[in-house]
FIRO-357990 format. One line per field, with one value per residue (C-alpha): residue number from 1; residue in one letter; chain; x, y, z. Coordinates in steps of 0.1 Angstrom, whole numbers, plus 5000, padded with zeros to 4 digits. Each point is the difference from the previous one (the first is absolute). Last residue first. Layout:
BEGIN
titi NUM, ...
zapa A, ...
bafi A, ...
px X, ...
py Y, ...
pz Z, ...
! end
This chain:
BEGIN
titi 256, 255, 254, 253, 252, 251, 250, 249, 248, 247, 246, 245, 244, 243, 242, 241, 240, 239, 238, 237, 236, 235, 234, 233, 232, 231, 230, 229, 228, 227, 226, 225, 224, 223, 222, 221, 220, 219, 218, 217, 216, 215, 214, 213, 212, 211, 210, 209, 208, 207, 206, 205, 204, 203, 202, 201, 200, 199, 198, 197, 196, 195, 194, 193, 192, 191, 190, 189, 188, 187, 186, 185, 184, 183, 182, 181, 180, 179, 178, 177, 176, 175, 174, 173, 172, 171, 170, 169, 168, 167, 166, 165, 164, 163, 162, 161, 160, 159, 158, 157, 156, 155, 154, 153, 152, 151, 150, 149, 148, 147, 146, 145, 144, 143, 142, 141, 140, 139, 138, 137, 136, 135, 134, 133, 132, 131, 130, 129, 128, 127, 126, 125, 124, 123, 122, 121, 120, 119, 118, 117, 116, 115, 114, 113, 112, 111, 110, 109, 108, 107, 106, 105, 104, 103, 102, 101, 100, 99, 98, 97, 96, 95, 94, 93, 92, 91, 90, 89, 88, 87, 86, 85, 84, 83, 82, 81, 80, 79, 78, 77, 76, 75, 74, 73, 72, 71, 70, 69, 68, 67, 66, 65, 64, 63, 62, 61, 60, 59, 58, 57, 56, 55, 54, 53, 52, 51, 50, 49, 48, 47, 46, 45, 44, 43, 42, 41, 40, 39, 38, 37, 36, 35, 34, 33, 32, 31, 30, 29, 28, 27, 26, 25, 24, 23, 22, 21, 20, 19, 18, 17, 16, 15, 14, 13, 12, 11, 10, 9, 8, 7, 6, 5, 4, 3, 2, 1
zapa X, X, X, X, X, X, X, X, X, X, X, X, X, X, X, X, X, X, X, X, X, X, X, X, X, X, X, X, X, X, X, X, X, X, X, X, X, X, X, X, X, X, X, X, X, X, X, X, X, X, X, X, X, X, X, X, X, X, X, X, X, X, X, X, X, X, X, X, X, X, X, X, X, X, X, X, X, X, X, X, X, X, X, X, X, X, X, X, X, X, X, X, X, X, X, X, X, X, X, X, X, X, X, X, X, X, X, X, X, X, X, X, X, X, X, X, X, X, X, X, X, X, X, X, X, X, X, X, X, X, X, X, X, X, X, X, X, X, X, X, X, X, X, X, X, X, X, X, X, X, X, X, X, X, X, X, X, X, X, X, X, X, X, X, X, X, X, X, X, X, X, X, X, X, X, X, X, X, X, X, X, X, X, X, X, X, X, X, X, X, X, X, X, X, X, X, X, X, X, X, X, X, X, X, X, X, X, X, X, X, X, X, X, X, X, X, X, X, X, X, X, X, X, X, X, X, X, X, X, X, X, X, X, X, X, X, X, X, X, X, X, X, X, X, X, X, X, X, X, X, X, X, X, X, X, X
bafi A, A, A, A, A, A, A, A, A, A, A, A, A, A, A, A, A, A, A, A, A, A, A, A, A, A, A, A, A, A, A, A, A, A, A, A, A, A, A, A, A, A, A, A, A, A, A, A, A, A, A, A, A, A, A, A, A, A, A, A, A, A, A, A, A, A, A, A, A, A, A, A, A, A, A, A, A, A, A, A, A, A, A, A, A, A, A, A, A, A, A, A, A, A, A, A, A, A, A, A, A, A, A, A, A, A, A, A, A, A, A, A, A, A, A, A, A, A, A, A, A, A, A, A, A, A, A, A, A, A, A, A, A, A, A, A, A, A, A, A, A, A, A, A, A, A, A, A, A, A, A, A, A, A, A, A, A, A, A, A, A, A, A, A, A, A, A, A, A, A, A, A, A, A, A, A, A, A, A, A, A, A, A, A, A, A, A, A, A, A, A, A, A, A, A, A, A, A, A, A, A, A, A, A, A, A, A, A, A, A, A, A, A, A, A, A, A, A, A, A, A, A, A, A, A, A, A, A, A, A, A, A, A, A, A, A, A, A, A, A, A, A, A, A, A, A, A, A, A, A, A, A, A, A, A, A
px 5820, 4973, 4980, 4972, 4988, 5001, 5033, 5009, 4985, 5014, 5034, 4995, 4985, 5032, 5025, 4982, 5022, 5029, 5001, 4993, 5022, 4979, 5022, 4982, 5019, 5030, 5031, 5021, 4989, 4970, 4992, 4973, 4964, 4984, 4998, 5036, 5019, 5015, 4995, 5009, 5027, 5018, 5030, 4974, 4984, 5031, 5013, 4964, 5003, 5032, 4993, 4967, 4995, 5031, 4991, 4968, 4973, 4960, 4972, 5008, 4989, 5015, 4992, 5001, 5004, 5021, 5017, 5037, 5004, 4964, 5009, 5034, 4979, 4970, 5031, 5015, 4970, 4989, 4969, 4986, 4963, 4988, 4974, 4988, 4994, 4992, 4972, 4974, 5027, 5021, 4976, 4988, 5039, 5004, 4968, 5013, 5036, 4988, 4983, 5028, 5019, 4966, 5003, 5034, 5001, 5029, 5014, 4993, 4994, 4986, 5031, 5011, 4979, 5001, 4984, 4995, 4999, 4971, 4974, 5028, 5014, 5034, 5013, 5041, 5019, 5036, 5032, 5032, 5022, 5038, 4996, 4996, 5008, 4975, 4992, 4971, 5004, 4972, 5006, 4963, 5010, 5028, 4984, 5031, 5001, 5028, 5005, 5025, 4994, 4972, 4999, 5008, 5037, 5006, 4971, 5014, 4980, 4995, 4965, 4995, 4966, 4968, 4976, 5004, 4966, 5018, 4979, 5031, 5011, 4970, 4998, 5034, 4995, 5032, 5027, 5034, 4987, 5033, 5012, 5035, 5007, 5025, 4989, 4990, 5038, 4999, 4976, 4958, 4972, 5003, 4974, 4988, 5037, 5013, 5040, 5028, 5022, 5039, 5004, 4994, 5004, 5006, 4972, 4979, 5008, 4998, 4963, 4994, 4998, 4985, 4971, 4994, 5003, 4973, 4975, 5009, 4991, 4962, 4989, 4961, 4976, 4962, 5002, 5035, 5037, 4984, 5017, 5014, 5023, 5012, 4995, 5007, 5039, 5010, 4985, 5003, 5035, 5011, 4982, 5020, 5037, 4990, 4983, 5033, 5018, 4974, 5009, 5039, 4999, 4977, 5024, 5027, 4976, 4989, 5036, 4993
py 3642, 5000, 4975, 4986, 5018, 4967, 4991, 5032, 4994, 4962, 5014, 5022, 4970, 4976, 5028, 5006, 4979, 5009, 5036, 5017, 5015, 4996, 5016, 5000, 5002, 4973, 5007, 5009, 4967, 4992, 4965, 4985, 5005, 5013, 5033, 5004, 4987, 5017, 4981, 5015, 4989, 5034, 4986, 5000, 5039, 5011, 4983, 5012, 5028, 5011, 4988, 5014, 5036, 4998, 4963, 5014, 4978, 5003, 4988, 5004, 4987, 5004, 4976, 5004, 5038, 5018, 4963, 5016, 4976, 5007, 5037, 5002, 4982, 5032, 5024, 4991, 4998, 5036, 5017, 4985, 4985, 4983, 4971, 4991, 4970, 4977, 4982, 5021, 5031, 4971, 4996, 5035, 5008, 4969, 5009, 5040, 4985, 4977, 5032, 5020, 4985, 5017, 5028, 5009, 4993, 5024, 5017, 4990, 4969, 4998, 5000, 4968, 4985, 5000, 4970, 5004, 4965, 4987, 4988, 4985, 4975, 4995, 5031, 4997, 5022, 4998, 5018, 5002, 4966, 4999, 4973, 5025, 5037, 5018, 5036, 5023, 5038, 5015, 5043, 5002, 5033, 4979, 4968, 4980, 4962, 4981, 4972, 4966, 4967, 5006, 4969, 5004, 4990, 5026, 5028, 5029, 5020, 5041, 5013, 5038, 5001, 5023, 5003, 5039, 5013, 5034, 4996, 4998, 4974, 4977, 4996, 4999, 4968, 4978, 5029, 4987, 4968, 4983, 4964, 4990, 4975, 4967, 4982, 5032, 5019, 5034, 5024, 4996, 5026, 5039, 5003, 4967, 4992, 4971, 4995, 4977, 4986, 5004, 5031, 4999, 5030, 5024, 4988, 4996, 5036, 5017, 4978, 5016, 5032, 4998, 4982, 5025, 5027, 4983, 4996, 5033, 5018, 4982, 4976, 4992, 4972, 5016, 4994, 4993, 5009, 5033, 5026, 5016, 5025, 5002, 4973, 5021, 4995, 4991, 4965, 4987, 5008, 4984, 4969, 4997, 5004, 4978, 4976, 4997, 4994, 4978, 4978, 5003, 4982, 4975, 4992, 4994, 4974, 4988, 4987, 4979
pz 2094, 5025, 4989, 5018, 5032, 5021, 4995, 5016, 5035, 4993, 4999, 5031, 5019, 4987, 5013, 5035, 5020, 4983, 5005, 4965, 4973, 4965, 4973, 4965, 4961, 5009, 4985, 5033, 5015, 5025, 5006, 4985, 5016, 4965, 5008, 5009, 5030, 5035, 5032, 5031, 5022, 5011, 4970, 4972, 5009, 4999, 4972, 4980, 5015, 4982, 4963, 5001, 4986, 4980, 4987, 4986, 5008, 4999, 5013, 5037, 5031, 5036, 5026, 5034, 5011, 5030, 5002, 4992, 4965, 4993, 5000, 4981, 4966, 5008, 5006, 4969, 4980, 5011, 4993, 5036, 4987, 5029, 5008, 5033, 5023, 4968, 4981, 4991, 4992, 4980, 4973, 4993, 4998, 4978, 4978, 4997, 4989, 4977, 4981, 5004, 4971, 4973, 5011, 5007, 4960, 4994, 5032, 5038, 5015, 5040, 5023, 5015, 5029, 5037, 5021, 5038, 5013, 5029, 4974, 4978, 5026, 5018, 5006, 5010, 4976, 5009, 4995, 4987, 4990, 4991, 4971, 4971, 5007, 5021, 5005, 5012, 5013, 5017, 5013, 4988, 4968, 4988, 4997, 4992, 4981, 4998, 4981, 4991, 4983, 4977, 4973, 4962, 5003, 5025, 5003, 5027, 5015, 5008, 5010, 5012, 5016, 5005, 5019, 5017, 4975, 4993, 4964, 4978, 5025, 4997, 4963, 5001, 5021, 4994, 4993, 4992, 4987, 4998, 4988, 5000, 4975, 4999, 4967, 4978, 5005, 4988, 4998, 5003, 5000, 5008, 5020, 5014, 5009, 4988, 5012, 4986, 5027, 4991, 5009, 5030, 5024, 4973, 4978, 5033, 5010, 4969, 4997, 5030, 4992, 4964, 5013, 5032, 4971, 4983, 5025, 5015, 4967, 5003, 4980, 4999, 4986, 4998, 4960, 4991, 5009, 5014, 5015, 5032, 5005, 5034, 5023, 5031, 5011, 5039, 5006, 4963, 4999, 5032, 4993, 4967, 5016, 5029, 4971, 4986, 5028, 5017, 4962, 5010, 5029, 4985, 4974, 5023, 5015, 4970, 4992, 4967
! end
């Protein structure tokens, strides 16, 4: 498969999405579940990008956060139209469009755009990207994925609270950015040194996983196994700090 040509198509799709996010307000906002928001723009962006990709790559399936899977399940575009909807709705500029390509069960291409910060990150397998250089956890800035919302959130957040406490004691700083795509892109860029998400939705992570890997970061699950779209957690880190990150996670017990 020609990933270079698909990367150009992905940039076109993300251009379309970023312009819509920059120029429209959120519109009507509803709850998908308790404290989990979707805006009118999330839906409009996904529909516009789906149309573009269906016309440009009819042989490739599309997995979107709002409308699920259509088409092929073997080679799939994975789209989060607005990653960080809560930030977007509240006027916080840290949100992203995330478009990745999954081929044969692995992330092979990704584009992440931060439309209000003027930053874009992209990678295709074998092409390289940026690199984080921090070598010790005490000098590392670690980002954590959002706390759980919806059903049984209280129980599911207990290990997240424990992990936050463990990392606060060992790392330089802990941050919660509210955008999985930004978490992974900023590990690639060296702005942060590790990202820990105790979840994995392909539309959130497919683009960021390949960008972080091509930057030289290691991307694994909570057990330290190589990350796949089927993983239940997503950890990306500079190689020299990954062992300490996994040790801190292990110290707080079961994280699932």
